C-alpha positions as CSV (number, residue, x, y, z in Angstrom):
1,X,71.6,55.5,-33.2
2,X,72.7,54.2,-36.0
3,X,72.0,57.5,-37.8
4,X,73.7,59.5,-36.1
5,X,76.5,57.0,-36.3
6,X,76.4,57.8,-40.4
7,X,76.4,61.7,-39.4
8,X,79.3,61.0,-37.6
9,X,81.2,59.6,-40.1
10,X,80.3,61.5,-42.7
11,X,81.6,64.7,-40.5
12,X,84.6,62.0,-39.9
13,X,85.4,63.0,-43.8
14,X,84.5,66.0,-44.5
15,X,86.6,67.6,-41.7
16,X,89.9,65.1,-42.3
17,X,89.3,63.1,-38.8
18,X,90.0,60.3,-40.7
19,X,92.5,60.6,-44.8
20,X,93.6,57.8,-46.3
21,X,96.8,57.0,-47.5
22,X,101.1,56.0,-45.9
23,X,101.3,57.1,-42.5
24,X,103.8,55.8,-39.7
25,X,102.0,55.5,-36.5
26,X,103.8,56.1,-33.2
27,X,104.5,53.2,-32.5
28,X,106.1,52.6,-36.1
29,X,103.7,50.5,-38.1
30,X,102.8,51.6,-40.9
31,X,99.0,52.1,-41.5
32,X,97.0,52.3,-44.7
33,X,94.5,55.5,-42.5
34,X,94.5,58.1,-40.1
35,X,92.5,58.8,-37.2
36,X,92.5,62.0,-35.9
37,X,89.6,62.2,-33.2
38,X,90.5,65.8,-32.0
39,X,89.2,66.5,-35.4
40,X,85.7,65.6,-34.1
41,X,85.6,66.4,-30.5
42,X,86.7,69.8,-30.8
43,X,84.4,70.7,-33.8
44,X,81.0,71.9,-32.6
45,X,78.9,69.1,-34.5
46,X,81.0,65.9,-34.1
47,X,80.9,66.8,-30.5
48,X,77.0,66.7,-30.4
49,X,77.2,63.8,-32.5
50,X,80.3,62.1,-29.6
51,X,77.8,63.1,-27.1
52,X,74.5,61.0,-28.4
53,X,75.9,57.9,-29.2
54,X,77.4,57.6,-26.0
55,X,74.8,58.7,-24.0
56,X,72.7,55.8,-24.5
57,X,75.3,52.7,-23.5
58,X,76.1,55.0,-20.2
59,X,72.6,55.6,-19.7
60,X,71.9,51.2,-20.9
61,X,75.0,50.1,-18.9
62,X,73.7,52.4,-15.9
63,X,77.3,54.4,-15.6
64,X,76.9,57.2,-13.1
65,X,80.5,59.0,-14.8
66,X,82.6,59.3,-17.7
67,X,85.9,59.6,-17.6
68,X,89.7,58.9,-19.4
69,X,93.5,59.2,-20.0
70,X,93.8,63.6,-21.3
71,X,93.9,64.4,-24.1
72,X,91.9,61.6,-25.9
73,X,89.1,61.4,-23.4
74,X,88.7,65.2,-22.8
75,X,86.9,66.5,-25.2
76,X,84.9,64.0,-25.0
77,X,83.9,63.4,-21.2
78,X,82.6,66.8,-21.4
79,X,80.5,66.6,-24.6
80,X,78.5,64.3,-22.7
81,X,78.5,65.7,-20.0
82,X,76.6,68.6,-20.9
83,X,75.0,66.1,-23.1
84,X,74.0,64.6,-20.0
85,X,72.9,68.1,-17.8
86,X,70.7,69.4,-20.5
87,X,69.0,65.8,-20.7
88,X,67.9,66.1,-18.0
89,X,69.9,64.3,-16.0
90,X,74.4,63.6,-14.6
91,X,76.8,61.8,-16.0
92,X,79.6,64.0,-15.2
93,X,83.4,64.0,-16.4
94,X,86.7,63.2,-14.9
95,X,90.1,63.0,-16.3
96,X,93.3,60.5,-16.4
97,X,96.1,62.4,-15.6
98,X,99.3,60.6,-17.6
99,X,101.8,60.7,-14.3
100,X,100.1,62.2,-11.2
101,X,100.6,65.4,-10.1
102,X,104.3,65.7,-7.8
103,X,102.5,68.5,-6.1
104,X,100.2,69.6,-4.0
105,X,96.7,66.6,-3.5
106,X,99.5,64.3,-5.6
107,X,96.0,63.7,-8.1
108,X,95.9,61.1,-10.7
109,X,92.1,61.3,-11.4
110,X,91.1,65.1,-11.5
111,X,87.4,65.5,-11.6
112,X,83.7,64.4,-9.3
113,X,84.9,61.6,-8.7
114,X,83.0,59.4,-6.3
115,X,84.8,56.0,-4.7
116,X,81.6,53.1,-5.9
117,X,80.6,54.6,-8.6
118,X,80.2,53.0,-12.0
119,X,82.1,54.0,-14.4
120,X,82.5,54.0,-18.3
121,X,86.0,54.6,-20.1
122,X,86.2,56.6,-23.4
123,X,89.3,57.1,-25.3
124,X,89.3,58.6,-29.1
125,X,90.9,55.6,-30.7
126,X,91.2,51.5,-29.6
127,X,94.2,50.6,-31.2
128,X,96.3,48.3,-28.5
129,X,94.2,49.7,-25.7
130,X,96.7,51.2,-23.5
131,X,95.2,54.6,-22.5
132,X,92.2,52.5,-22.5
133,X,93.7,50.4,-19.8
134,X,95.6,53.1,-17.9
135,X,92.1,54.8,-17.3
136,X,90.1,51.9,-16.1
137,X,93.0,51.2,-13.4
138,X,93.1,55.4,-12.3
139,X,89.5,54.5,-12.0
140,X,89.4,51.4,-9.9
141,X,92.5,52.3,-7.8
142,X,90.2,54.8,-6.1
143,X,87.4,52.3,-6.3
144,X,85.4,53.1,-8.6
145,X,83.3,49.9,-11.0
146,X,84.1,50.5,-15.1
147,X,81.0,49.0,-16.5
148,X,81.7,50.7,-20.0
149,X,85.1,51.0,-22.6
150,X,84.3,53.6,-25.5
151,X,86.3,54.4,-28.3
152,X,85.2,56.3,-31.1
153,X,87.3,53.7,-33.8
154,X,88.3,49.8,-32.8
155,X,90.9,50.4,-35.2
156,X,91.1,46.0,-34.6
157,X,94.7,45.5,-33.9
158,X,94.1,43.7,-30.4
159,X,92.9,46.1,-27.8
160,X,89.2,45.1,-27.9
161,X,90.1,41.8,-28.1
162,X,92.5,41.7,-24.7
163,X,89.7,44.3,-23.2
164,X,87.3,41.7,-23.9
165,X,88.8,39.5,-22.7
166,X,90.0,41.0,-19.5
167,X,85.8,41.5,-19.2
168,X,84.8,44.5,-19.8
169,X,82.1,46.3,-21.9
170,X,83.8,47.2,-25.4
171,X,82.0,49.5,-27.9
172,X,83.3,51.3,-30.1
173,X,81.3,54.3,-33.0
174,X,83.7,53.2,-36.1
175,X,85.6,50.2,-36.8
176,X,87.7,49.2,-39.6
177,X,87.8,46.6,-41.7
178,X,91.1,44.5,-42.5
179,X,92.0,46.7,-44.8
180,X,91.4,50.0,-43.7
181,X,88.2,51.2,-44.5
182,X,86.1,52.4,-41.2
183,X,82.8,52.4,-41.1
184,X,80.6,52.6,-38.2
185,X,80.3,49.8,-36.4
186,X,78.4,46.5,-35.5
187,X,78.6,46.2,-32.0
Protein backbone atom coordinates (compact mmCIF):
# COMPACT_ATOMS: atom_id res chain seq x y z
CA UNK A 1 0.00 0.00 0.00
CA UNK A 2 2.96 2.31 0.61
CA UNK A 3 3.68 2.80 -3.11
CA UNK A 4 0.00 3.54 -3.77
CA UNK A 5 -0.14 6.21 -1.05
CA UNK A 6 3.20 7.67 -2.16
CA UNK A 7 1.80 8.04 -5.68
CA UNK A 8 -1.44 9.51 -4.26
CA UNK A 9 0.58 12.19 -2.45
CA UNK A 10 2.55 12.92 -5.63
CA UNK A 11 -0.69 13.18 -7.60
CA UNK A 12 -2.21 15.47 -4.93
CA UNK A 13 0.68 17.87 -5.40
CA UNK A 14 0.58 17.57 -9.22
CA UNK A 15 -3.18 18.21 -9.39
CA UNK A 16 -3.14 21.08 -6.88
CA UNK A 17 -5.14 19.17 -4.26
CA UNK A 18 -2.52 20.27 -1.72
CA UNK A 19 -1.53 23.91 -1.72
CA UNK A 20 0.85 25.55 0.71
CA UNK A 21 0.42 29.19 1.73
CA UNK A 22 -1.84 31.19 4.04
CA UNK A 23 -5.45 29.98 4.13
CA UNK A 24 -8.53 30.61 6.25
CA UNK A 25 -10.57 27.45 6.75
CA UNK A 26 -14.36 27.18 7.05
CA UNK A 27 -13.95 27.19 10.83
CA UNK A 28 -12.20 30.56 10.59
CA UNK A 29 -8.94 28.95 11.70
CA UNK A 30 -5.73 29.80 9.83
CA UNK A 31 -3.76 27.07 8.07
CA UNK A 32 -0.45 26.90 6.23
CA UNK A 33 -1.93 24.44 3.73
CA UNK A 34 -5.17 23.67 1.96
CA UNK A 35 -6.34 20.20 0.92
CA UNK A 36 -9.10 19.67 -1.64
CA UNK A 37 -9.75 15.92 -1.61
CA UNK A 38 -12.22 16.12 -4.48
CA UNK A 39 -9.39 17.08 -6.83
CA UNK A 40 -8.05 13.59 -6.06
CA UNK A 41 -11.23 11.55 -5.71
CA UNK A 42 -12.74 12.93 -8.93
CA UNK A 43 -9.53 12.43 -10.90
CA UNK A 44 -9.46 9.02 -12.69
CA UNK A 45 -6.02 8.04 -11.39
CA UNK A 46 -6.77 9.51 -7.98
CA UNK A 47 -10.02 7.55 -7.67
CA UNK A 48 -8.19 4.38 -8.66
CA UNK A 49 -5.37 4.96 -6.16
CA UNK A 50 -7.82 5.77 -3.35
CA UNK A 51 -9.85 2.62 -4.01
CA UNK A 52 -6.70 0.48 -4.15
CA UNK A 53 -5.49 1.90 -0.84
CA UNK A 54 -8.88 1.56 0.88
CA UNK A 55 -9.97 -1.89 -0.31
CA UNK A 56 -7.44 -3.86 1.79
CA UNK A 57 -8.29 -1.78 4.88
CA UNK A 58 -12.00 -2.48 4.46
CA UNK A 59 -11.51 -6.16 3.71
CA UNK A 60 -9.26 -6.56 6.76
CA UNK A 61 -11.91 -4.88 8.95
CA UNK A 62 -14.69 -7.06 7.49
CA UNK A 63 -16.70 -4.12 6.13
CA UNK A 64 -19.67 -5.15 3.99
CA UNK A 65 -20.49 -1.58 2.87
CA UNK A 66 -18.81 1.83 2.68
CA UNK A 67 -20.39 5.21 3.22
CA UNK A 68 -19.96 8.77 4.36
CA UNK A 69 -21.47 12.22 4.42
CA UNK A 70 -22.14 13.94 1.12
CA UNK A 71 -20.18 15.58 -0.63
CA UNK A 72 -16.66 14.64 0.44
CA UNK A 73 -17.38 10.92 0.62
CA UNK A 74 -19.47 10.58 -2.56
CA UNK A 75 -16.68 9.97 -5.12
CA UNK A 76 -14.65 7.92 -2.62
CA UNK A 77 -17.41 5.43 -1.85
CA UNK A 78 -18.31 5.13 -5.54
CA UNK A 79 -14.70 4.39 -6.51
CA UNK A 80 -14.38 1.75 -3.79
CA UNK A 81 -17.70 0.08 -4.72
CA UNK A 82 -16.64 -0.12 -8.38
CA UNK A 83 -13.15 -1.38 -7.52
CA UNK A 84 -14.60 -4.04 -5.21
CA UNK A 85 -16.82 -5.31 -8.02
CA UNK A 86 -13.94 -5.37 -10.51
CA UNK A 87 -11.87 -7.32 -7.95
CA UNK A 88 -14.60 -9.96 -7.70
CA UNK A 89 -16.10 -8.81 -4.40
CA UNK A 90 -18.95 -6.60 -3.42
CA UNK A 91 -18.70 -3.62 -1.09
CA UNK A 92 -21.72 -1.45 -1.91
CA UNK A 93 -21.72 2.28 -1.26
CA UNK A 94 -24.12 4.48 0.68
CA UNK A 95 -24.35 8.24 1.12
CA UNK A 96 -25.44 10.03 4.28
CA UNK A 97 -27.36 13.24 3.72
CA UNK A 98 -26.43 16.31 5.73
CA UNK A 99 -30.13 16.57 6.61
CA UNK A 100 -32.97 14.08 6.17
CA UNK A 101 -35.31 14.66 3.26
CA UNK A 102 -38.59 16.26 4.32
CA UNK A 103 -40.56 14.51 1.56
CA UNK A 104 -40.97 11.06 0.00
CA UNK A 105 -39.42 8.38 2.21
CA UNK A 106 -37.67 11.07 4.32
CA UNK A 107 -34.44 9.12 4.11
CA UNK A 108 -31.20 10.13 5.75
CA UNK A 109 -29.20 7.46 3.92
CA UNK A 110 -29.18 6.77 0.17
CA UNK A 111 -28.02 3.45 -1.22
CA UNK A 112 -28.37 -0.26 -0.55
CA UNK A 113 -27.48 -0.25 3.18
CA UNK A 114 -28.71 -3.34 5.03
CA UNK A 115 -29.44 -3.15 8.77
CA UNK A 116 -27.02 -5.33 10.71
CA UNK A 117 -24.15 -4.76 8.26
CA UNK A 118 -20.58 -4.06 9.28
CA UNK A 119 -19.66 -0.79 7.58
CA UNK A 120 -16.75 1.55 6.96
CA UNK A 121 -17.17 5.31 7.12
CA UNK A 122 -14.95 7.58 4.98
CA UNK A 123 -14.37 11.24 4.27
CA UNK A 124 -11.77 13.25 2.41
CA UNK A 125 -10.51 15.15 5.48
CA UNK A 126 -10.63 14.66 9.24
CA UNK A 127 -10.20 17.87 11.23
CA UNK A 128 -12.63 17.76 14.17
CA UNK A 129 -14.32 14.63 12.82
CA UNK A 130 -17.73 16.29 12.53
CA UNK A 131 -18.70 14.83 9.13
CA UNK A 132 -17.33 11.43 10.08
CA UNK A 133 -19.27 11.41 13.37
CA UNK A 134 -22.43 12.50 11.51
CA UNK A 135 -22.10 9.50 9.15
CA UNK A 136 -21.23 7.14 12.02
CA UNK A 137 -24.36 8.20 13.93
CA UNK A 138 -26.54 7.72 10.83
CA UNK A 139 -25.12 4.26 10.10
CA UNK A 140 -25.51 3.18 13.72
CA UNK A 141 -29.08 4.56 13.80
CA UNK A 142 -29.75 2.37 10.73
CA UNK A 143 -28.69 -0.67 12.76
CA UNK A 144 -25.17 -1.07 11.39
CA UNK A 145 -21.86 -1.59 13.17
CA UNK A 146 -19.00 0.72 12.21
CA UNK A 147 -15.86 -1.44 11.91
CA UNK A 148 -13.54 1.08 10.20
CA UNK A 149 -13.26 4.85 9.80
CA UNK A 150 -10.90 6.32 7.19
CA UNK A 151 -10.03 9.76 5.87
CA UNK A 152 -7.79 10.63 2.96
CA UNK A 153 -6.10 13.29 5.13
CA UNK A 154 -5.85 13.55 8.90
CA UNK A 155 -5.19 17.18 9.80
CA UNK A 156 -4.28 15.98 13.34
CA UNK A 157 -6.46 18.63 14.95
CA UNK A 158 -8.35 16.43 17.41
CA UNK A 159 -10.81 14.51 15.23
CA UNK A 160 -8.81 11.31 14.85
CA UNK A 161 -7.89 11.34 18.54
CA UNK A 162 -11.57 11.69 19.50
CA UNK A 163 -12.47 8.92 17.04
CA UNK A 164 -10.02 6.52 18.71
CA UNK A 165 -11.07 7.68 22.19
CA UNK A 166 -14.64 6.65 21.34
CA UNK A 167 -13.38 3.21 20.28
CA UNK A 168 -13.43 3.52 16.49
CA UNK A 169 -10.70 1.96 14.34
CA UNK A 170 -9.45 5.06 12.53
CA UNK A 171 -6.88 5.28 9.72
CA UNK A 172 -5.79 7.96 7.29
CA UNK A 173 -3.89 7.68 4.02
CA UNK A 174 -2.14 11.04 4.46
CA UNK A 175 -1.31 12.96 7.59
CA UNK A 176 -0.37 16.56 8.40
CA UNK A 177 2.64 17.17 10.61
CA UNK A 178 2.64 19.82 13.35
CA UNK A 179 4.35 22.24 10.94
CA UNK A 180 1.72 21.62 8.21
CA UNK A 181 3.62 19.27 5.90
CA UNK A 182 1.52 16.53 4.28
CA UNK A 183 3.05 13.05 4.20
CA UNK A 184 1.95 9.42 3.99
CA UNK A 185 0.29 8.38 7.24
CA UNK A 186 2.00 5.90 9.51
CA UNK A 187 -1.18 4.28 10.87
